[in-house]
C-alpha positions, 0 to 999 in steps of 0.5 A, spaced: 500 499 499 502 506 498 500 513 500 500 519 496 506 523 498 510 514 497 512 513 489 516 507 486 522 505 483 528 500 481 532 503 487 528 503 491 522 501 493 520 508 497 522 514 496 521 518 501 518 524 499 520 531 496 524 535 502 520 541 503 522 548 506 523 547 514 517 549 518 518 549 525 514 544 530 513 545 536 518 539 539 523 543 535 522 548 539 523 548 545 519 547 552 522 553 555 522 558 549 514 556 549 514 557 556 516 564 555 511 566 550 506 564 554 508 566 561 505 574 558 499 573 557 497 569 561 499 574 567 495 581 563 489 575 562 489 574 569 490 581 570 485 583 566 480 578 568 480 581 576 481 588 573 474 587 569 471 583 576 473 589 580 469 594 575 463 589 576 463 589 583 464 596 584 459 598 578 454 592 581 454 596 589 453 602 585 447 599 581 445 597 588 446 604 592 440 607 587 435 602 588 436 602 595 431 608 597 436 614 600 437 617 593 430 617 591 424 622 595 421 619 601 413 620 599 407 621 603 403 616 604 395 618 608 395 613 614 388 613 614 385 611 610 379 617 607 372 616 610 366 615 606 360 618 607 
């Protein structure tokens, strides 16, 4: 069974595929280099999540103040019902 990249010749039963320009594969790059590339985005992401969490918490507290009633006017309701004739 032959794969599309393999050809048959008389000298060698299975030729290797033609050489292509080498693209760096993850296995060729040392782990320390990959770790250094990933560290900064992770730190910035964690910092961003913390900042957004604080912003959402502050917005929630501000909306609570609006609906708490401290800033709303006092409404005077009559305590006794009106007398009917």
